[in-house]
N, C-alpha and C positions, 0 to 999 in steps of 0.2 A: 361300400369300404374303398374300392378303388379308386372314385370320385372323390372321395374325402381324401385320401393320400395323395393325388394329383394337386388338387387343390392346396393343401397347406405345403407340397413340394414348390408350388408356383409361388405361394406368399412368401414360401424362406426365400427363395431365388430374388423377389420383388423387393424384400428388406434387407436382404445383402447387397443387392446393386445400389439400395438408397444409402447405405452405409458408407460404400466404396466413393459415392458422388459428393457425400457430406464434405465442407472445404477443412482442409487441414490447417488449427490455426496453431500457432505459438506466442504465448505469453511469459514476459520477463518474473513476474513479481505475483505473490499472492493476490493482493487486491486487484490487481490487473486480471489475474485467471478467474478470480471471482464474478466479476462485472461481466467478464466475456460468457465463462460459463453459464452464469443468468439469462445472457439473450439467448445464447446456442441451445438451451436446455429444450431436448427433445428431439436436437438434431445429430449433435456430436459433442463430444466434451474437448476443452482445448488442453493443449499440453503445458505445463509446469515447467520452468526452466529452474527456477530456483527451490532448491532442496530445503526442508524442514533444518531450521537453525543455521542456514549460510548466510553471509551477509549480501546484501543487495547491491552495497557498493564495490565489493570486490570478492568476485567469483571466476574461475575457470571453469569453461565449458568443458564436457567430455565428447568425445569423436562421436558419440551417438547422436547427442543434442546437437554438434554442428549439423550432421546431415538433416536431423529433423529441421533445422531451422532451412537447408538448403531445400529440402522437399515441400516446404510449407505454403500453402494458398495465401496465408497471410500472418504477418508477424505484427502484435499489437503490444507496445510495449510503452513504457515511462518516457524514456529518451537519454542520449548519451550522457545529460547529468547525471542521472543517476545510475544507471547500468553500462557505461562504456566496456563491460567486456563482452558487449552483445555489439556493439558496432561492427568489428572485422567481421563477424559472421554475415551480415548483413549486407556490408559491402559488397559480398561475394559472389550474391543471388543476381540474380538475371535484372537489369536496369527498370524493367517492367513488371518485377514482382512486387504485389502489394505489403505494404506497412504502414501500420498507424502509430505515428508518436506522439501520445497524448497530449506532452509540454507541448508540442506545435500546433495543436489542432486550436483553429479558429474558435474562440468562445470561451477556451480553459481562465479562470480564474487564477492567476499568477502574483505570487509574494516574492521578494526581496529577502535575502537572511536578513539584513539589515532592519527589515519591518518587523522582526518579532520581538515583542515585548522580553526586556531583558537582556537583550543580546551584547550591549555594550560592556554588559558586566565582565570584567576580568578579561577583557580582551586586547587588552593593551600590548602592542607589538605584531600583532596578528592581523593579516588580509583574507578578512572572510566575507566575500561579498556575494552579488551576482542572484540569480533566480534560484530559489528555495524549490528542488524537486520532488517534495514530499506532498505536491498536492492531491494525493488522492484523499489524506486526511480532511480533507471542505466535503463535507458530503453533496454541497453542488456540483462538486467536478465529478462527480459519481454520476448524480442524474444525468449532467451534461454527456457526459462517455458514454452512458448505457445508447443513448441515441445517437452518437456519432459511430459506434462499433456496429447497432443495428443497422445501418446505411451502407456502411463498407461492408458488409457482411450479405447485405442485400445486392451490392453492385455485382459483387462474384459470384451469388449463389441467387439467382433471382427467382428458381422456384419456392424457395424456404422464405421469400420477403415477409410475408405476413406473421409468419411464425415468428420472426425476429423482431417486428413491430410491437407483435402483442406481449411476446418476452421483454422487450425494452421496458415499456408500460407496466408491468408488472414488476418489473427490477425497480423501477423508480419508485413505486408506491412501498416496495419492501426498504428502500432507502429513507424514505419519508418516517414511516416506523421507527427504525432505527435511530433515527436523527431525533425523532421526538424522546424516545424511550434514554438516549444520552443525554439528551439537555434536562430532562428532569430528575437524573442522577447530580448531573452537576452543579445543577443551580444553587444550592445552597452554601455552595463550596466556594464560587468564583471569586471572590476576593481572597482567598487565604494561599498566597505566593507557594510557591515550590521551584525545586531543580530538578530537573531531568539528566538524564546520560548524556546524550547528544542533540545536536541542535537540526531536530526533525519534526519539531510540533508546533511550528508559528500557524500554519493553517490550522490545526484543532483548535489550539487556544482562541486564536482568532474568532474561529466559528461559533463557539460554544462563552467566550468571555471569559475564558480563565486568565489567572495570573501567573504567569510563567517567570520566575526571579533570574533564572541563567540556567546554562547548560555546562554541563564537566568538561565534553569535547565539543569540536567543533562538526561543520555539516559532515564532513567523512567518516565521524566517530575517530579521529587519529587522537593517539594519546597529549593529553595536557602537560603542558610544561610547568614549570616549577611556579613562575609569576601569576599564572593563569590560577592553580589549585589554590596559593595563598589569598588571591583576591576573592576566589568561592567561598575560601573558611572564612573570612570577612564578613561576606554577603549570609552566609549562613547563620552567623554569630550575631550580626548585627543588624540585619535589616530584614527579620521576621519570618525567613522561611518553616513552614509548616512541616513539610517533607521533602525528603529526599528518595529519587526515584532511581531502581538500577534498570537495566533495560536487558530483554533477550539477547542471549547471543555474546554479552559482554562481560567481562569481568567485574564482578561487583564489589571490588576490594576498594575502590576509590571512592565510591558512595559511603561504606562503610567507615574508612578514614576520614572523608568531611564531616563524617557525623559525631564522631568522637568525642565525646567529652561536652559534647552543645545541645542534648534533648530533645535534640529534632527527630522526629521517626522517619525510619527508612519502610518505603512502601513496597508492594509487590512490584515485580518485574513488567514494566512497559513495553509493548511488542509493535512499535508502529508499522511495520512492514508486514504484520501477521504470520510471521515463520514459524510460529510454533502452532497456526490452526489447520484444521486438515481443507484441502483444499474444494472448492465448489460452490456453487451458487448463494450459499449462506454466509461464507467468510467475510465479504465484507461488511455486511450488517453486525456479523459477532466482532470485528476488529472495532467497529465503532464505540457499541455497547460494553464490550470487554475494556476498551481503556478507560470507560468512565466508569466504570464500577472500579476498576484498581485505584483510579485517582480518589474517587468519592469515600472509599473504604479509608485512607488515610487521611485525605485532609478534613474530613468530618468527622474522625475520630477524636 
């Protein structure tokens, strides 16, 4: 009995030591947290900064979160084009502190806002250009990023390198499965035009071949002006839009206003940043398939 208790105490001490030595990783938004969590599964869980329902474009860090960033071994984020509120906290870290800005990573497939189908509708008088930062909505990037995340974690935590590599392969296979499920849902509705709330869907629509006719707000989800709304109303009435989609975390009143009297259906709320999802390894795949289901439910009706 004494030996058993001593063995258990020693095992607990070793487990505690291993947990203490696991890298402390901080992430900005749910899709990134999910990819990192998948790679770190069995080692530790990364911290997610953006709480449920908050805007990825505009968020104020709490003092406790700033402290977590300061003490992190690695920060993985999309980059300042999406989450500028994180930039200042990163600037205060030591110059040799590890961080991975996924938009800047070699091999990431990028699109400009102007590449999105339907982007030019009702945009007169607006300068909305440059790289679209919503790159996680292309599963090709998700697959690429899990490998980059595994490599960076292996660099700072060599004892767990084999676990990170195996987890990255498993995560890539899970993305394959989610992509295939989403593609099957969306294939019958690819040619049916729709209007989304804000300009976040270029990667997703391009990858799955969807017909995005336009968006209510621009890339930063700013409030549209009267001229833009008038152009969108004309688009909805005359250009064959099948559905209008509100968005999680944003007032659906503008969508209802655009749909009024047109007969165009209003779909479920899309959630491009996954802010309504429970964080963790499964969230990224759930984001891909969940959006596909919402789109298919309305466009296929």
